[in-house]
Biopython code that builds the backbone (N, CA, C, O; Angstrom):
import numpy as np
from Bio.PDB.StructureBuilder import StructureBuilder

atoms = [
    (1, "MET", "N", (92.527, 90.478, 100.461)),
    (1, "MET", "CA", (92.285, 91.831, 100.036)),
    (1, "MET", "C", (92.594, 91.923, 98.541)),
    (1, "MET", "O", (93.663, 91.502, 98.097)),
    (2, "VAL", "N", (91.675, 92.462, 97.784)),
    (2, "VAL", "CA", (91.863, 92.621, 96.347)),
    (2, "VAL", "C", (91.688, 94.082, 95.987)),
    (2, "VAL", "O", (90.701, 94.714, 96.363)),
    (3, "ILE", "N", (92.644, 94.607, 95.263)),
    (3, "ILE", "CA", (92.553, 95.985, 94.792)),
    (3, "ILE", "C", (92.324, 95.916, 93.295)),
    (3, "ILE", "O", (93.228, 95.551, 92.543)),
    (4, "VAL", "N", (91.138, 96.260, 92.861)),
    (4, "VAL", "CA", (90.774, 96.109, 91.470)),
    (4, "VAL", "C", (91.246, 97.275, 90.625)),
    (4, "VAL", "O", (91.678, 97.076, 89.490)),
    (5, "SER", "N", (91.174, 98.485, 91.151)),
    (5, "SER", "CA", (91.427, 99.674, 90.350)),
    (5, "SER", "C", (92.915, 100.030, 90.209)),
    (5, "SER", "O", (93.257, 100.929, 89.441)),
    (6, "GLU", "N", (93.784, 99.354, 90.922)),
    (6, "GLU", "CA", (95.192, 99.702, 90.889)),
    (6, "GLU", "C", (96.034, 98.514, 90.451)),
    (6, "GLU", "O", (95.775, 97.374, 90.837)),
    (7, "ARG", "N", (97.052, 98.800, 89.636)),
    (7, "ARG", "CA", (97.970, 97.739, 89.231)),
    (7, "ARG", "C", (98.990, 97.510, 90.340)),
    (7, "ARG", "O", (99.543, 98.461, 90.893)),
    (8, "LEU", "N", (99.235, 96.238, 90.660)),
    (8, "LEU", "CA", (100.178, 95.927, 91.724)),
    (8, "LEU", "C", (101.596, 95.718, 91.196)),
    (8, "LEU", "O", (102.548, 95.745, 91.975)),
    (9, "VAL", "N", (101.752, 95.511, 89.889)),
    (9, "VAL", "CA", (103.073, 95.344, 89.287)),
    (9, "VAL", "C", (103.218, 96.369, 88.173)),
    (9, "VAL", "O", (102.352, 96.484, 87.306)),
    (10, "ARG", "N", (104.321, 97.114, 88.202)),
    (10, "ARG", "CA", (104.571, 98.137, 87.178)),
    (10, "ARG", "C", (106.020, 98.054, 86.732)),
    (10, "ARG", "O", (106.903, 97.683, 87.506)),
    (11, "LEU", "N", (106.247, 98.399, 85.490)),
    (11, "LEU", "CA", (107.601, 98.516, 84.968)),
    (11, "LEU", "C", (107.908, 100.003, 84.867)),
    (11, "LEU", "O", (107.207, 100.744, 84.178)),
    (12, "ILE", "N", (108.964, 100.437, 85.561)),
    (12, "ILE", "CA", (109.376, 101.835, 85.475)),
    (12, "ILE", "C", (110.798, 101.886, 84.946)),
    (12, "ILE", "O", (111.590, 100.972, 85.176)),
    (13, "ARG", "N", (111.113, 102.946, 84.246)),
    (13, "ARG", "CA", (112.458, 103.117, 83.692)),
    (13, "ARG", "C", (113.188, 104.171, 84.524)),
    (13, "ARG", "O", (112.690, 105.281, 84.714)),
    (14, "THR", "N", (114.365, 103.812, 85.013)),
    (14, "THR", "CA", (115.185, 104.724, 85.803)),
    (14, "THR", "C", (116.504, 104.961, 85.078)),
    (14, "THR", "O", (116.767, 104.344, 84.046)),
    (15, "SER", "N", (117.318, 105.839, 85.606)),
    (15, "SER", "CA", (118.612, 106.118, 84.979)),
    (15, "SER", "C", (119.544, 104.907, 85.037)),
    (15, "SER", "O", (120.472, 104.807, 84.235)),
    (16, "THR", "N", (119.313, 103.996, 85.967)),
    (16, "THR", "CA", (120.141, 102.793, 86.082)),
    (16, "THR", "C", (119.545, 101.606, 85.344)),
    (16, "THR", "O", (120.112, 100.514, 85.366)),
    (17, "GLY", "N", (118.410, 101.809, 84.692)),
    (17, "GLY", "CA", (117.782, 100.725, 83.943)),
    (17, "GLY", "C", (116.359, 100.471, 84.407)),
    (17, "GLY", "O", (115.885, 101.108, 85.348)),
    (18, "PRO", "N", (115.679, 99.546, 83.753)),
    (18, "PRO", "CA", (114.283, 99.267, 84.128)),
    (18, "PRO", "C", (114.177, 98.540, 85.469)),
    (18, "PRO", "O", (115.054, 97.764, 85.848)),
    (19, "ARG", "N", (113.088, 98.811, 86.167)),
    (19, "ARG", "CA", (112.795, 98.120, 87.430)),
    (19, "ARG", "C", (111.335, 97.725, 87.434)),
    (19, "ARG", "O", (110.466, 98.471, 86.981)),
    (20, "TYR", "N", (111.085, 96.547, 87.950)),
    (20, "TYR", "CA", (109.717, 96.111, 88.183)),
    (20, "TYR", "C", (109.373, 96.457, 89.618)),
    (20, "TYR", "O", (110.076, 96.045, 90.541)),
    (21, "VAL", "N", (108.312, 97.203, 89.817)),
    (21, "VAL", "CA", (107.879, 97.583, 91.158)),
    (21, "VAL", "C", (106.640, 96.769, 91.496)),
    (21, "VAL", "O", (105.630, 96.822, 90.793)),
    (22, "VAL", "N", (106.738, 96.012, 92.590)),
    (22, "VAL", "CA", (105.647, 95.154, 93.033)),
    (22, "VAL", "C", (105.121, 95.698, 94.349)),
    (22, "VAL", "O", (105.882, 95.878, 95.300)),
    (23, "ARG", "N", (103.836, 95.957, 94.408)),
    (23, "ARG", "CA", (103.206, 96.470, 95.630)),
    (23, "ARG", "C", (102.378, 95.355, 96.241)),
    (23, "ARG", "O", (101.456, 94.842, 95.607)),
    (24, "VAL", "N", (102.706, 94.975, 97.483)),
    (24, "VAL", "CA", (102.049, 93.861, 98.160)),
    (24, "VAL", "C", (101.330, 94.391, 99.397)),
    (24, "VAL", "O", (101.986, 94.859, 100.327)),
    (25, "PRO", "N", (99.984, 94.331, 99.433)),
    (25, "PRO", "CA", (99.262, 94.767, 100.630)),
    (25, "PRO", "C", (99.620, 93.883, 101.829)),
    (25, "PRO", "O", (99.688, 92.660, 101.705)),
    (26, "GLN", "N", (99.846, 94.498, 102.966)),
    (26, "GLN", "CA", (100.142, 93.771, 104.191)),
    (26, "GLN", "C", (98.842, 93.458, 104.929)),
    (26, "GLN", "O", (97.925, 94.280, 104.915)),
    (27, "PRO", "N", (98.736, 92.298, 105.571)),
    (27, "PRO", "CA", (97.475, 91.923, 106.225)),
    (27, "PRO", "C", (97.114, 92.803, 107.425)),
    (27, "PRO", "O", (95.934, 92.965, 107.737)),
    (28, "ALA", "N", (98.112, 93.370, 108.095)),
    (28, "ALA", "CA", (97.837, 94.212, 109.266)),
    (28, "ALA", "C", (98.845, 95.359, 109.292)),
    (28, "ALA", "O", (99.996, 95.207, 108.881)),
    (29, "CYS", "N", (98.389, 96.498, 109.781)),
    (29, "CYS", "CA", (99.262, 97.669, 109.901)),
    (29, "CYS", "C", (99.344, 98.044, 111.379)),
    (29, "CYS", "O", (98.320, 98.046, 112.064)),
    (30, "PRO", "N", (100.545, 98.364, 111.891)),
    (30, "PRO", "CA", (100.678, 98.715, 113.301)),
    (30, "PRO", "C", (100.090, 100.086, 113.652)),
    (30, "PRO", "O", (99.965, 100.418, 114.831)),
    (31, "ILE", "N", (99.730, 100.882, 112.645)),
    (31, "ILE", "CA", (99.204, 102.225, 112.884)),
    (31, "ILE", "C", (97.704, 102.221, 112.599)),
    (31, "ILE", "O", (97.312, 101.997, 111.454)),
    (32, "PRO", "N", (96.843, 102.463, 113.603)),
    (32, "PRO", "CA", (95.394, 102.478, 113.366)),
    (32, "PRO", "C", (95.006, 103.554, 112.348)),
    (32, "PRO", "O", (95.514, 104.674, 112.395)),
    (33, "GLY", "N", (94.108, 103.205, 111.435)),
    (33, "GLY", "CA", (93.644, 104.148, 110.434)),
    (33, "GLY", "C", (94.539, 104.224, 109.202)),
    (33, "GLY", "O", (94.317, 105.054, 108.322)),
    (34, "TRP", "N", (95.544, 103.365, 109.138)),
    (34, "TRP", "CA", (96.458, 103.355, 108.009)),
    (34, "TRP", "C", (96.523, 101.956, 107.410)),
    (34, "TRP", "O", (96.202, 100.971, 108.075)),
    (35, "ARG", "N", (96.940, 101.877, 106.155)),
    (35, "ARG", "CA", (97.130, 100.617, 105.446)),
    (35, "ARG", "C", (98.608, 100.549, 105.061)),
    (35, "ARG", "O", (99.187, 101.561, 104.664)),
    (36, "ALA", "N", (99.222, 99.374, 105.172)),
    (36, "ALA", "CA", (100.646, 99.214, 104.852)),
    (36, "ALA", "C", (100.816, 98.344, 103.609)),
    (36, "ALA", "O", (100.073, 97.388, 103.385)),
    (37, "TYR", "N", (101.813, 98.706, 102.811)),
    (37, "TYR", "CA", (102.188, 97.944, 101.622)),
    (37, "TYR", "C", (103.688, 97.714, 101.659)),
    (37, "TYR", "O", (104.446, 98.587, 102.082)),
    (38, "ALA", "N", (104.111, 96.556, 101.223)),
    (38, "ALA", "CA", (105.529, 96.314, 100.978)),
    (38, "ALA", "C", (105.769, 96.628, 99.509)),
    (38, "ALA", "O", (105.081, 96.096, 98.638)),
    (39, "LEU", "N", (106.738, 97.485, 99.231)),
    (39, "LEU", "CA", (107.111, 97.808, 97.855)),
    (39, "LEU", "C", (108.434, 97.127, 97.561)),
    (39, "LEU", "O", (109.411, 97.305, 98.289)),
    (40, "LEU", "N", (108.460, 96.355, 96.505)),
    (40, "LEU", "CA", (109.671, 95.670, 96.099)),
    (40, "LEU", "C", (110.063, 96.178, 94.720)),
    (40, "LEU", "O", (109.282, 96.068, 93.775)),
    (41, "ALA", "N", (111.260, 96.732, 94.595)),
    (41, "ALA", "CA", (111.773, 97.182, 93.296)),
    (41, "ALA", "C", (112.783, 96.138, 92.836)),
    (41, "ALA", "O", (113.875, 96.024, 93.393)),
    (42, "LEU", "N", (112.402, 95.379, 91.813)),
    (42, "LEU", "CA", (113.220, 94.279, 91.324)),
    (42, "LEU", "C", (113.860, 94.662, 89.997)),
    (42, "LEU", "O", (113.241, 95.337, 89.175)),
    (43, "THR", "N", (115.100, 94.230, 89.791)),
    (43, "THR", "CA", (115.793, 94.530, 88.544)),
    (43, "THR", "C", (116.022, 93.240, 87.764)),
    (43, "THR", "O", (116.333, 92.205, 88.353)),
    (44, "PRO", "N", (115.871, 93.298, 86.459)),
    (44, "PRO", "CA", (116.093, 92.103, 85.653)),
    (44, "PRO", "C", (117.572, 91.791, 85.427)),
    (44, "PRO", "O", (117.904, 90.705, 84.952)),
    (45, "ASN", "N", (118.467, 92.731, 85.760)),
    (45, "ASN", "CA", (119.891, 92.525, 85.462)),
    (45, "ASN", "C", (120.717, 92.069, 86.658)),
    (45, "ASN", "O", (121.944, 92.066, 86.569)),
    (46, "GLY", "N", (120.113, 91.691, 87.751)),
    (46, "GLY", "CA", (120.853, 91.145, 88.885)),
    (46, "GLY", "C", (121.305, 92.152, 89.926)),
    (46, "GLY", "O", (121.968, 91.766, 90.890)),
    (47, "ASP", "N", (120.971, 93.438, 89.771)),
    (47, "ASP", "CA", (121.302, 94.420, 90.810)),
    (47, "ASP", "C", (120.526, 94.086, 92.082)),
    (47, "ASP", "O", (119.510, 93.394, 92.021)),
    (48, "PRO", "N", (121.000, 94.577, 93.246)),
    (48, "PRO", "CA", (120.268, 94.304, 94.489)),
    (48, "PRO", "C", (118.846, 94.874, 94.441)),
    (48, "PRO", "O", (118.620, 95.970, 93.928)),
    (49, "ASP", "N", (117.905, 94.117, 94.978)),
    (49, "ASP", "CA", (116.517, 94.567, 95.054)),
    (49, "ASP", "C", (116.375, 95.589, 96.172)),
    (49, "ASP", "O", (117.144, 95.578, 97.133)),
    (50, "GLN", "N", (115.390, 96.469, 96.044)),
    (50, "GLN", "CA", (115.107, 97.458, 97.081)),
    (50, "GLN", "C", (113.761, 97.125, 97.698)),
    (50, "GLN", "O", (112.794, 96.851, 96.988)),
    (51, "ARG", "N", (113.704, 97.150, 99.030)),
    (51, "ARG", "CA", (112.458, 96.877, 99.746)),
    (51, "ARG", "C", (112.104, 98.102, 100.583)),
    (51, "ARG", "O", (112.921, 98.602, 101.356)),
    (52, "LEU", "N", (110.874, 98.572, 100.413)),
    (52, "LEU", "CA", (110.382, 99.741, 101.137)),
    (52, "LEU", "C", (109.024, 99.422, 101.735)),
    (52, "LEU", "O", (108.364, 98.470, 101.318)),
    (53, "THR", "N", (108.605, 100.214, 102.709)),
    (53, "THR", "CA", (107.261, 100.092, 103.264)),
    (53, "THR", "C", (106.524, 101.403, 102.998)),
    (53, "THR", "O", (107.031, 102.484, 103.297)),
    (54, "LEU", "N", (105.331, 101.295, 102.439)),
    (54, "LEU", "CA", (104.495, 102.451, 102.123)),
    (54, "LEU", "C", (103.287, 102.429, 103.051)),
    (54, "LEU", "O", (102.651, 101.389, 103.225)),
    (55, "TYR", "N", (102.974, 103.575, 103.643)),
    (55, "TYR", "CA", (101.789, 103.706, 104.488)),
    (55, "TYR", "C", (100.805, 104.630, 103.794)),
    (55, "TYR", "O", (101.181, 105.682, 103.278)),
    (56, "GLU", "N", (99.537, 104.226, 103.788)),
    (56, "GLU", "CA", (98.488, 104.995, 103.130)),
    (56, "GLU", "C", (97.320, 105.142, 104.101)),
    (56, "GLU", "O", (96.889, 104.166, 104.716)),
    (57, "ARG", "N", (96.813, 106.361, 104.236)),
    (57, "ARG", "CA", (95.694, 106.605, 105.149)),
    (57, "ARG", "C", (94.423, 105.986, 104.580)),
    (57, "ARG", "O", (94.142, 106.092, 103.386)),
    (58, "ILE", "N", (93.658, 105.334, 105.461)),
    (58, "ILE", "CA", (92.378, 104.741, 105.085)),
    (58, "ILE", "C", (91.320, 105.833, 105.178)),
    (58, "ILE", "O", (91.309, 106.606, 106.135)),
    (59, "GLU", "N", (90.425, 105.903, 104.186)),
    (59, "GLU", "CA", (89.387, 106.933, 104.170)),
    (59, "GLU", "C", (88.462, 106.818, 105.380)),
    (59, "GLU", "O", (88.109, 107.828, 105.987)),
    (60, "ASP", "N", (88.073, 105.609, 105.729)),
    (60, "ASP", "CA", (87.186, 105.373, 106.873)),
    (60, "ASP", "C", (87.963, 104.629, 107.956)),
    (60, "ASP", "O", (87.960, 103.399, 107.978)),
    (61, "PRO", "N", (88.637, 105.367, 108.865)),
    (61, "PRO", "CA", (89.412, 104.685, 109.904)),
    (61, "PRO", "C", (88.504, 103.908, 110.848)),
    (61, "PRO", "O", (87.329, 104.244, 110.997)),
    (62, "PRO", "N", (89.044, 102.865, 111.490)),
    (62, "PRO", "CA", (88.235, 102.085, 112.426)),
    (62, "PRO", "C", (87.797, 102.950, 113.607)),
    (62, "PRO", "O", (88.518, 103.849, 114.039)),
    (63, "GLU", "N", (86.619, 102.664, 114.111)),
    (63, "GLU", "CA", (86.094, 103.435, 115.241)),
    (63, "GLU", "C", (86.800, 103.025, 116.528)),
    (63, "GLU", "O", (87.065, 101.846, 116.763)),
    (64, "VAL", "N", (87.097, 104.025, 117.356)),
    (64, "VAL", "CA", (87.723, 103.794, 118.649)),
    (64, "VAL", "C", (86.629, 103.895, 119.710)),
    (64, "VAL", "O", (85.889, 104.879, 119.737)),
    (65, "PRO", "N", (86.515, 102.892, 120.585)),
    (65, "PRO", "CA", (85.470, 102.961, 121.625)),
    (65, "PRO", "C", (85.637, 104.181, 122.518)),
    (65, "PRO", "O", (86.756, 104.565, 122.859)),
    (66, "ASP", "N", (84.502, 104.794, 122.897)),
    (66, "ASP", "CA", (84.533, 105.996, 123.743)),
    (66, "ASP", "C", (84.956, 105.693, 125.166)),
    (66, "ASP", "O", (85.414, 106.592, 125.870)),
    (67, "ASP", "N", (84.815, 104.447, 125.612)),
    (67, "ASP", "CA", (85.130, 104.114, 126.992)),
    (67, "ASP", "C", (86.623, 103.828, 127.215)),
    (67, "ASP", "O", (87.024, 103.448, 128.315)),
    (68, "ARG", "N", (87.427, 104.009, 126.191)),
    (68, "ARG", "CA", (88.863, 103.791, 126.343)),
    (68, "ARG", "C", (89.458, 104.952, 127.121)),
    (68, "ARG", "O", (89.220, 106.115, 126.795)),
    (69, "GLN", "N", (90.224, 104.637, 128.138)),
    (69, "GLN", "CA", (90.802, 105.669, 128.993)),
    (69, "GLN", "C", (92.273, 105.871, 128.659)),
    (69, "GLN", "O", (92.979, 104.919, 128.326)),
    (70, "ALA", "N", (92.723, 107.095, 128.749)),
    (70, "ALA", "CA", (94.140, 107.395, 128.523)),
    (70, "ALA", "C", (94.952, 106.888, 129.705)),
    (70, "ALA", "O", (94.516, 106.965, 130.854)),
    (71, "ALA", "N", (96.112, 106.380, 129.413)),
    (71, "ALA", "CA", (96.980, 105.849, 130.479)),
    (71, "ALA", "C", (97.695, 106.962, 131.207)),
    (71, "ALA", "O", (98.464, 106.701, 132.132)),
]
sb = StructureBuilder()
sb.init_structure("model")
sb.init_model(0)
sb.init_chain("A")
sb.init_seg("    ")
for serial, (resi, resn, name, xyz) in enumerate(atoms, 1):
    if name == "N":
        sb.init_residue(resn, " ", resi, " ")
    sb.init_atom(name, np.array(xyz, "f"), 0.0, 1.0, " ", f" {name:<3s}", serial, name[0])
structure = sb.get_structure()
């Protein structure tokens, strides 16, 4: 998966110092119709890294077959 229009690595400045934020697309998302990203906030000064998961709705969700029955 390649995202051309968005930068996957950014430098942001916070009150505790600069952080590099890396957004990594995940190959599969457990929620149908959504896309998952791992967000990693890395610091150049040795502070602990922060790991988050971001969910983003897909504009064209996958089609669900009509013959699927509710349990």
